[in-house]
PyMOL CGO cylinders between C-alpha atoms (Angstrom):
from pymol import cmd
from pymol.cgo import CYLINDER

trace = [
    CYLINDER, 119.78, 120.01, 126.63, 123.43, 119.13, 126.53, 0.3, 1, 1, 1, 1, 1, 1,
    CYLINDER, 123.43, 119.13, 126.53, 125.88, 117.63, 124.06, 0.3, 1, 1, 1, 1, 1, 1,
    CYLINDER, 125.88, 117.63, 124.06, 126.19, 113.85, 124.22, 0.3, 1, 1, 1, 1, 1, 1,
    CYLINDER, 126.19, 113.85, 124.22, 128.73, 111.81, 122.24, 0.3, 1, 1, 1, 1, 1, 1,
    CYLINDER, 128.73, 111.81, 122.24, 126.97, 108.70, 120.94, 0.3, 1, 1, 1, 1, 1, 1,
    CYLINDER, 126.97, 108.70, 120.94, 129.71, 107.06, 118.86, 0.3, 1, 1, 1, 1, 1, 1,
    CYLINDER, 129.71, 107.06, 118.86, 132.67, 107.64, 116.56, 0.3, 1, 1, 1, 1, 1, 1,
    CYLINDER, 132.67, 107.64, 116.56, 131.97, 108.45, 112.90, 0.3, 1, 1, 1, 1, 1, 1,
    CYLINDER, 131.97, 108.45, 112.90, 133.88, 105.32, 111.89, 0.3, 1, 1, 1, 1, 1, 1,
    CYLINDER, 133.88, 105.32, 111.89, 131.41, 103.15, 113.83, 0.3, 1, 1, 1, 1, 1, 1,
    CYLINDER, 131.41, 103.15, 113.83, 128.61, 103.53, 111.25, 0.3, 1, 1, 1, 1, 1, 1,
    CYLINDER, 128.61, 103.53, 111.25, 129.17, 102.91, 107.53, 0.3, 1, 1, 1, 1, 1, 1,
    CYLINDER, 129.17, 102.91, 107.53, 127.32, 105.05, 104.95, 0.3, 1, 1, 1, 1, 1, 1,
    CYLINDER, 127.32, 105.05, 104.95, 123.83, 103.70, 104.33, 0.3, 1, 1, 1, 1, 1, 1,
    CYLINDER, 123.83, 103.70, 104.33, 123.81, 101.76, 107.61, 0.3, 1, 1, 1, 1, 1, 1,
    CYLINDER, 123.81, 101.76, 107.61, 122.33, 101.92, 111.11, 0.3, 1, 1, 1, 1, 1, 1,
    CYLINDER, 122.33, 101.92, 111.11, 123.98, 100.77, 114.34, 0.3, 1, 1, 1, 1, 1, 1,
    CYLINDER, 123.98, 100.77, 114.34, 122.88, 100.49, 117.98, 0.3, 1, 1, 1, 1, 1, 1,
    CYLINDER, 122.88, 100.49, 117.98, 124.66, 102.23, 120.85, 0.3, 1, 1, 1, 1, 1, 1,
    CYLINDER, 124.66, 102.23, 120.85, 123.89, 102.37, 124.55, 0.3, 1, 1, 1, 1, 1, 1,
    CYLINDER, 123.89, 102.37, 124.55, 125.25, 105.50, 126.20, 0.3, 1, 1, 1, 1, 1, 1,
    CYLINDER, 125.25, 105.50, 126.20, 125.38, 106.34, 129.88, 0.3, 1, 1, 1, 1, 1, 1,
    CYLINDER, 125.38, 106.34, 129.88, 123.42, 109.55, 130.54, 0.3, 1, 1, 1, 1, 1, 1,
    CYLINDER, 123.42, 109.55, 130.54, 122.64, 111.44, 133.73, 0.3, 1, 1, 1, 1, 1, 1,
    CYLINDER, 122.64, 111.44, 133.73, 119.41, 109.40, 133.88, 0.3, 1, 1, 1, 1, 1, 1,
    CYLINDER, 119.41, 109.40, 133.88, 121.12, 106.03, 133.30, 0.3, 1, 1, 1, 1, 1, 1,
    CYLINDER, 121.12, 106.03, 133.30, 121.83, 104.01, 130.16, 0.3, 1, 1, 1, 1, 1, 1,
    CYLINDER, 121.83, 104.01, 130.16, 119.96, 105.04, 127.01, 0.3, 1, 1, 1, 1, 1, 1,
    CYLINDER, 119.96, 105.04, 127.01, 119.66, 103.02, 123.78, 0.3, 1, 1, 1, 1, 1, 1,
    CYLINDER, 119.66, 103.02, 123.78, 120.11, 104.91, 120.51, 0.3, 1, 1, 1, 1, 1, 1,
    CYLINDER, 120.11, 104.91, 120.51, 120.12, 103.97, 116.84, 0.3, 1, 1, 1, 1, 1, 1,
    CYLINDER, 120.12, 103.97, 116.84, 122.49, 106.04, 114.69, 0.3, 1, 1, 1, 1, 1, 1,
    CYLINDER, 122.49, 106.04, 114.69, 122.10, 106.28, 110.90, 0.3, 1, 1, 1, 1, 1, 1,
    CYLINDER, 122.10, 106.28, 110.90, 124.79, 107.45, 108.49, 0.3, 1, 1, 1, 1, 1, 1,
    CYLINDER, 124.79, 107.45, 108.49, 122.82, 107.98, 105.29, 0.3, 1, 1, 1, 1, 1, 1,
    CYLINDER, 122.82, 107.98, 105.29, 124.29, 107.24, 101.88, 0.3, 1, 1, 1, 1, 1, 1,
    CYLINDER, 124.29, 107.24, 101.88, 124.08, 111.02, 101.26, 0.3, 1, 1, 1, 1, 1, 1,
    CYLINDER, 124.08, 111.02, 101.26, 126.46, 111.49, 104.25, 0.3, 1, 1, 1, 1, 1, 1,
    CYLINDER, 126.46, 111.49, 104.25, 123.87, 112.87, 106.69, 0.3, 1, 1, 1, 1, 1, 1,
    CYLINDER, 123.87, 112.87, 106.69, 123.70, 111.70, 110.31, 0.3, 1, 1, 1, 1, 1, 1,
    CYLINDER, 123.70, 111.70, 110.31, 120.55, 110.87, 112.29, 0.3, 1, 1, 1, 1, 1, 1,
    CYLINDER, 120.55, 110.87, 112.29, 120.00, 109.61, 115.82, 0.3, 1, 1, 1, 1, 1, 1,
    CYLINDER, 120.00, 109.61, 115.82, 116.83, 108.24, 117.35, 0.3, 1, 1, 1, 1, 1, 1,
    CYLINDER, 116.83, 108.24, 117.35, 115.70, 106.15, 120.29, 0.3, 1, 1, 1, 1, 1, 1,
    CYLINDER, 115.70, 106.15, 120.29, 116.35, 102.54, 119.36, 0.3, 1, 1, 1, 1, 1, 1,
    CYLINDER, 116.35, 102.54, 119.36, 112.72, 101.48, 119.33, 0.3, 1, 1, 1, 1, 1, 1,
    CYLINDER, 112.72, 101.48, 119.33, 109.83, 101.60, 116.94, 0.3, 1, 1, 1, 1, 1, 1,
    CYLINDER, 109.83, 101.60, 116.94, 106.84, 103.60, 118.17, 0.3, 1, 1, 1, 1, 1, 1,
    CYLINDER, 106.84, 103.60, 118.17, 104.50, 100.77, 117.18, 0.3, 1, 1, 1, 1, 1, 1,
    CYLINDER, 104.50, 100.77, 117.18, 105.94, 97.47, 118.37, 0.3, 1, 1, 1, 1, 1, 1,
    CYLINDER, 105.94, 97.47, 118.37, 108.95, 98.69, 120.39, 0.3, 1, 1, 1, 1, 1, 1,
    CYLINDER, 108.95, 98.69, 120.39, 111.21, 96.67, 118.07, 0.3, 1, 1, 1, 1, 1, 1,
    CYLINDER, 111.21, 96.67, 118.07, 114.86, 97.75, 117.68, 0.3, 1, 1, 1, 1, 1, 1,
    CYLINDER, 114.86, 97.75, 117.68, 115.19, 100.23, 114.84, 0.3, 1, 1, 1, 1, 1, 1,
    CYLINDER, 115.19, 100.23, 114.84, 118.90, 99.38, 114.67, 0.3, 1, 1, 1, 1, 1, 1,
    CYLINDER, 118.90, 99.38, 114.67, 117.76, 96.19, 112.94, 0.3, 1, 1, 1, 1, 1, 1,
    CYLINDER, 117.76, 96.19, 112.94, 115.85, 98.20, 110.34, 0.3, 1, 1, 1, 1, 1, 1,
    CYLINDER, 115.85, 98.20, 110.34, 116.48, 98.99, 106.70, 0.3, 1, 1, 1, 1, 1, 1,
    CYLINDER, 116.48, 98.99, 106.70, 117.82, 102.43, 105.74, 0.3, 1, 1, 1, 1, 1, 1,
    CYLINDER, 117.82, 102.43, 105.74, 116.80, 103.90, 102.39, 0.3, 1, 1, 1, 1, 1, 1,
    CYLINDER, 116.80, 103.90, 102.39, 117.63, 107.48, 101.52, 0.3, 1, 1, 1, 1, 1, 1,
    CYLINDER, 117.63, 107.48, 101.52, 116.58, 109.35, 104.66, 0.3, 1, 1, 1, 1, 1, 1,
    CYLINDER, 116.58, 109.35, 104.66, 114.04, 106.86, 105.99, 0.3, 1, 1, 1, 1, 1, 1,
    CYLINDER, 114.04, 106.86, 105.99, 114.23, 103.76, 108.15, 0.3, 1, 1, 1, 1, 1, 1,
    CYLINDER, 114.23, 103.76, 108.15, 111.90, 100.77, 107.97, 0.3, 1, 1, 1, 1, 1, 1,
    CYLINDER, 111.90, 100.77, 107.97, 111.17, 98.70, 111.05, 0.3, 1, 1, 1, 1, 1, 1,
    CYLINDER, 111.17, 98.70, 111.05, 111.63, 95.06, 110.14, 0.3, 1, 1, 1, 1, 1, 1,
    CYLINDER, 111.63, 95.06, 110.14, 108.96, 93.82, 112.55, 0.3, 1, 1, 1, 1, 1, 1,
    CYLINDER, 108.96, 93.82, 112.55, 105.81, 95.26, 110.93, 0.3, 1, 1, 1, 1, 1, 1,
    CYLINDER, 105.81, 95.26, 110.93, 107.12, 97.37, 108.04, 0.3, 1, 1, 1, 1, 1, 1,
    CYLINDER, 107.12, 97.37, 108.04, 106.49, 100.87, 109.38, 0.3, 1, 1, 1, 1, 1, 1,
    CYLINDER, 106.49, 100.87, 109.38, 108.69, 103.51, 107.73, 0.3, 1, 1, 1, 1, 1, 1,
    CYLINDER, 108.69, 103.51, 107.73, 109.88, 106.66, 109.50, 0.3, 1, 1, 1, 1, 1, 1,
    CYLINDER, 109.88, 106.66, 109.50, 111.31, 109.94, 108.25, 0.3, 1, 1, 1, 1, 1, 1,
    CYLINDER, 111.31, 109.94, 108.25, 114.77, 110.21, 109.83, 0.3, 1, 1, 1, 1, 1, 1,
    CYLINDER, 114.77, 110.21, 109.83, 114.72, 114.01, 110.03, 0.3, 1, 1, 1, 1, 1, 1,
    CYLINDER, 114.72, 114.01, 110.03, 111.31, 114.47, 111.65, 0.3, 1, 1, 1, 1, 1, 1,
    CYLINDER, 111.31, 114.47, 111.65, 110.61, 111.04, 113.13, 0.3, 1, 1, 1, 1, 1, 1,
    CYLINDER, 110.61, 111.04, 113.13, 107.17, 111.02, 111.53, 0.3, 1, 1, 1, 1, 1, 1,
    CYLINDER, 107.17, 111.02, 111.53, 105.57, 107.70, 110.66, 0.3, 1, 1, 1, 1, 1, 1,
    CYLINDER, 105.57, 107.70, 110.66, 105.07, 107.45, 106.89, 0.3, 1, 1, 1, 1, 1, 1,
    CYLINDER, 105.07, 107.45, 106.89, 102.80, 104.39, 106.87, 0.3, 1, 1, 1, 1, 1, 1,
    CYLINDER, 102.80, 104.39, 106.87, 100.84, 102.05, 109.15, 0.3, 1, 1, 1, 1, 1, 1,
    CYLINDER, 100.84, 102.05, 109.15, 100.80, 100.21, 111.40, 0.3, 1, 1, 1, 1, 1, 1,
    CYLINDER, 100.80, 100.21, 111.40, 102.79, 102.87, 113.31, 0.3, 1, 1, 1, 1, 1, 1,
    CYLINDER, 102.79, 102.87, 113.31, 100.76, 106.04, 113.85, 0.3, 1, 1, 1, 1, 1, 1,
    CYLINDER, 100.76, 106.04, 113.85, 103.09, 107.80, 116.31, 0.3, 1, 1, 1, 1, 1, 1,
    CYLINDER, 103.09, 107.80, 116.31, 106.46, 109.35, 115.51, 0.3, 1, 1, 1, 1, 1, 1,
    CYLINDER, 106.46, 109.35, 115.51, 109.77, 108.08, 116.83, 0.3, 1, 1, 1, 1, 1, 1,
    CYLINDER, 109.77, 108.08, 116.83, 111.95, 110.29, 119.02, 0.3, 1, 1, 1, 1, 1, 1,
    CYLINDER, 111.95, 110.29, 119.02, 114.82, 111.82, 117.04, 0.3, 1, 1, 1, 1, 1, 1,
    CYLINDER, 114.82, 111.82, 117.04, 117.67, 114.04, 118.19, 0.3, 1, 1, 1, 1, 1, 1,
    CYLINDER, 117.67, 114.04, 118.19, 119.53, 116.87, 116.42, 0.3, 1, 1, 1, 1, 1, 1,
    CYLINDER, 119.53, 116.87, 116.42, 122.75, 115.20, 115.29, 0.3, 1, 1, 1, 1, 1, 1,
    CYLINDER, 122.75, 115.20, 115.29, 126.08, 116.54, 114.09, 0.3, 1, 1, 1, 1, 1, 1,
    CYLINDER, 126.08, 116.54, 114.09, 129.68, 115.45, 113.79, 0.3, 1, 1, 1, 1, 1, 1,
    CYLINDER, 129.68, 115.45, 113.79, 132.49, 117.10, 115.74, 0.3, 1, 1, 1, 1, 1, 1,
    CYLINDER, 132.49, 117.10, 115.74, 135.95, 115.83, 114.83, 0.3, 1, 1, 1, 1, 1, 1,
    CYLINDER, 135.95, 115.83, 114.83, 135.58, 112.05, 114.75, 0.3, 1, 1, 1, 1, 1, 1,
    CYLINDER, 135.58, 112.05, 114.75, 132.53, 111.95, 117.06, 0.3, 1, 1, 1, 1, 1, 1,
    CYLINDER, 132.53, 111.95, 117.06, 128.77, 111.79, 116.43, 0.3, 1, 1, 1, 1, 1, 1,
    CYLINDER, 128.77, 111.79, 116.43, 127.16, 114.22, 118.88, 0.3, 1, 1, 1, 1, 1, 1,
    CYLINDER, 127.16, 114.22, 118.88, 123.50, 114.82, 119.73, 0.3, 1, 1, 1, 1, 1, 1,
    CYLINDER, 123.50, 114.82, 119.73, 121.53, 117.41, 121.65, 0.3, 1, 1, 1, 1, 1, 1,
    CYLINDER, 121.53, 117.41, 121.65, 120.11, 115.36, 124.51, 0.3, 1, 1, 1, 1, 1, 1,
]
cmd.load_cgo(trace, "trace")
């Protein structure tokens, strides 16, 4: 794993989620970054494990995100699905801030 800068901290308002595509050694990769209202940061692949819909279009509440396509809710820390129809977790990445950047272990 290596450090990967996904965005600047000013790019995502508290309580919101935004999409970012970052060039990696394996090519472009789509991420969704959440800045929770409690000032925690989370990064995940920008797709629901059920319908492959963009999680960046989802609703953030506390430390969960709801996919707007079929209503599945995911825990932002673990990626676990909290309700159907999704039964598989989403891929999440350890996330931290360094200076004005949001950085993940990728």
